[in-house]
C-alpha positions as CSV (number, residue, x, y, z in Angstrom):
1,M,0.0,-13.0,-11.2
2,N,-2.0,-16.3,-11.0
3,E,-5.4,-15.2,-9.6
4,E,-6.2,-18.8,-8.5
5,V,-3.4,-18.9,-5.9
6,P,-4.7,-17.5,-2.6
7,P,-2.6,-14.8,-1.0
8,E,-1.5,-16.9,2.0
9,R,0.0,-19.4,-0.4
10,L,2.1,-16.9,-2.3
11,R,5.8,-17.2,-1.9
12,A,7.4,-15.0,0.8
13,S,10.4,-12.9,-0.1
14,D,13.5,-12.2,1.9
15,S,12.3,-8.7,2.6
16,D,8.9,-10.1,3.8
17,R,10.8,-12.3,6.4
18,A,13.0,-9.4,7.3
19,R,10.0,-7.2,8.2
20,V,8.7,-9.8,10.6
21,L,12.1,-10.3,12.2
22,D,12.5,-6.6,12.7
23,A,9.1,-6.6,14.6
24,L,10.3,-9.5,16.7
25,R,13.5,-7.7,17.6
26,D,11.5,-4.7,18.7
27,A,9.4,-6.9,20.9
28,V,12.6,-8.3,22.6
29,A,14.0,-4.8,23.1
30,D,10.9,-3.6,25.0
31,G,10.3,-6.9,26.9
32,R,7.2,-8.2,25.3
33,I,9.0,-11.5,24.6
34,D,12.2,-13.0,26.0
35,M,15.2,-14.4,24.0
36,D,13.9,-18.0,24.1
37,E,10.6,-17.0,22.5
38,F,12.4,-14.7,20.1
39,T,14.6,-17.6,18.9
40,E,11.6,-19.9,18.5
41,R,9.6,-17.4,16.6
42,S,12.5,-16.2,14.4
43,D,13.3,-19.8,13.5
44,R,9.8,-20.3,12.2
45,V,9.9,-17.0,10.3
46,Q,13.2,-17.9,8.6
47,A,11.9,-21.3,7.6
48,A,8.6,-19.8,6.2
49,R,8.1,-20.2,2.5
50,T,4.7,-18.6,2.0
51,L,3.1,-15.3,3.2
52,G,0.5,-17.2,5.2
53,E,3.2,-18.5,7.5
54,L,4.4,-15.1,8.6
55,P,1.5,-13.2,10.3
56,E,1.2,-15.6,13.2
57,A,4.6,-14.7,14.5
58,T,3.6,-11.2,15.4
59,A,-0.2,-11.5,15.7
60,D,-0.2,-11.1,19.5
61,L,2.5,-8.4,19.5
62,L,1.1,-5.5,17.4
63,P,-2.3,-4.1,16.5
64,A,-3.6,-4.9,13.0
65,E,-2.7,-1.6,11.4
66,R,1.0,-2.0,12.5
67,Q,1.5,-5.7,11.5
68,P,4.5,-6.1,9.2
69,I,2.5,-8.4,6.9
70,R,-1.2,-8.0,6.4
71,L,-3.4,-10.5,4.5
72,D,-6.8,-9.5,5.8
73,P,-9.3,-8.4,3.2
74,Q,-11.2,-6.2,5.7
75,P,-12.7,-2.9,4.4
76,V,-11.3,0.4,5.7
77,L,-14.0,2.3,7.5
78,A,-13.2,5.7,9.0
79,L,-16.2,7.3,10.8
80,M,-15.1,10.7,12.1
81,T,-11.6,9.4,12.6
82,T,-8.3,8.8,10.8
83,L,-7.2,5.4,9.6
84,S,-4.2,4.3,7.5
85,R,-3.1,1.2,5.6
86,R,0.5,1.1,4.7
87,G,3.6,-1.1,4.6
88,R,3.5,-4.6,3.2
89,W,-0.1,-5.7,2.6
90,V,-2.1,-7.6,0.1
91,A,-4.3,-5.4,-2.1
92,Y,-7.3,-7.6,-2.9
93,P,-9.1,-7.1,-6.3
94,D,-12.0,-5.0,-4.9
95,E,-10.9,-3.2,-1.8
96,N,-13.6,-1.1,-0.1
97,V,-12.7,2.2,1.5
98,V,-15.2,4.5,3.3
99,A,-14.5,7.9,4.9
100,V,-17.5,9.6,6.5
101,A,-16.4,12.9,8.0
102,G,-13.0,11.2,8.5
103,R,-9.7,10.6,6.7
104,V,-8.1,7.5,5.2
105,D,-4.4,7.3,4.1
106,I,-3.6,4.4,1.8
107,D,0.0,3.6,0.7
108,L,0.2,1.2,-2.2
109,R,3.9,1.6,-2.8
110,E,4.8,-1.6,-1.0
111,A,1.5,-3.4,-1.4
112,L,1.2,-6.7,-3.3
113,F,-1.3,-6.5,-6.1
114,L,-3.2,-9.7,-6.7
115,R,-4.3,-8.6,-10.2
116,N,-2.8,-6.3,-12.8
117,H,-6.1,-4.4,-12.7
118,Q,-6.7,-3.3,-9.1
119,R,-10.0,-1.6,-8.1
120,L,-10.6,0.6,-5.1
121,N,-14.3,1.2,-4.3
122,I,-14.1,4.5,-2.4
123,T,-17.0,6.3,-0.7
124,A,-16.0,9.7,0.6
125,L,-18.9,11.6,2.4
126,F,-17.5,14.8,3.8
127,G,-14.3,12.9,4.1
128,L,-10.7,12.7,2.7
129,V,-9.0,9.7,1.1
130,E,-5.3,10.1,0.1
131,I,-3.7,7.3,-1.9
132,D,0.1,7.0,-2.7
133,V,0.8,4.8,-5.7
134,P,4.1,3.3,-7.0
135,E,5.8,4.6,-10.0
136,G,4.5,3.2,-13.3
137,V,0.9,2.5,-12.1
138,E,-1.8,3.8,-14.4
139,V,-4.6,5.5,-12.5
140,R,-8.2,5.6,-13.9
141,I,-10.9,7.5,-12.1
142,T,-14.5,6.4,-12.6
143,G,-17.6,6.4,-10.4
144,R,-19.6,9.5,-9.4
145,S,-18.8,12.8,-7.7
146,F,-21.2,15.4,-6.4
147,L,-19.8,18.6,-5.0
148,G,-16.6,16.7,-4.4
149,L,-13.2,16.4,-6.0
150,R,-11.1,13.5,-7.2
151,T,-7.6,14.2,-8.4
152,T,-4.4,12.4,-9.4
153,T,-0.9,13.4,-10.2
154,A,-0.2,10.0,-12.0
155,R,0.6,10.3,-15.7
156,A,0.1,7.8,-18.4
157,S,2.5,4.9,-18.0
158,E,5.2,4.2,-20.6
159,R,4.9,0.4,-20.1
160,S,3.1,-1.8,-22.7
161,R,0.9,-3.4,-20.0
162,P,1.1,-1.3,-16.9
163,P,-0.6,-2.2,-13.6
164,V,-3.9,-0.3,-13.4
165,L,-5.5,1.2,-10.4
166,E,-9.2,2.1,-10.9
167,I,-10.7,4.5,-8.5
168,T,-14.5,4.1,-8.4
169,G,-17.3,4.8,-6.0
170,L,-19.0,8.0,-4.8
171,T,-17.6,11.3,-3.6
172,L,-20.1,13.6,-1.9
173,F,-18.7,16.8,-0.4
174,G,-15.4,15.0,-0.1
175,L,-11.9,14.7,-1.6
176,V,-10.1,11.7,-3.1
177,R,-6.5,12.5,-3.9
178,V,-4.1,10.1,-5.7
179,R,-0.4,10.9,-5.5
180,A,2.4,9.4,-7.7
181,P,6.1,9.8,-7.4
182,R,7.8,12.4,-9.5
183,R,9.6,11.0,-12.5
184,R,13.3,11.2,-11.6
185,R,14.6,10.7,-15.1
186,R,12.8,13.7,-16.5
187,L,13.9,15.9,-13.6
188,G,17.5,14.8,-14.0
189,L,17.3,15.6,-17.7
190,V,15.9,19.1,-17.1
191,R,18.8,19.7,-14.6
192,R,21.4,18.6,-17.1
193,R,19.9,20.8,-19.8
194,R,20.0,23.8,-17.5
195,I,23.6,23.1,-16.7
196,A,24.5,22.8,-20.3
197,R,22.8,26.1,-21.1
198,R,24.8,27.9,-18.4
199,D,28.1,26.2,-19.3
200,P,28.1,25.6,-23.1
201,A,30.9,23.4,-24.5
């Protein structure tokens, strides 16, 4: 990924446009916009070539956490509450996440990484932060932990230059948990071996 290209100028994919169109269809269904406005907005979405052209179509229809495309580099701050960041969003190089007696759920499985080495600065003070990562991402846990716990189920990637997620920051009487998908190939291989043992040729 070219780091000099700002996120709003990155090319939008068909799936990016489809997400916004789905949100517009929902807005028509519950009466937030009429068919004329839907047609006008959907025409702009279908003609969009960059990510920066998409958020405006739904900016006044949904709260920030439910927007189909998110480009805002705002920190996630949960003070005695629960917040989430999921769906299609741009993961900036140094995202800040703070959970103080609260909970934050971060889903990176559909996020767009701007760099191959992504860093999350996490502060968990009596709080919980759970992170879902896509398959193949290498997770590195750094930073400091005092009477807290930081765990990951991600294994070493088999790629030569895998995307890296570095978890840094401070955990104090808190929990940071990174979850990775199970490797389907290995599970399928184990099942085939078990079947072969039960039914030898």
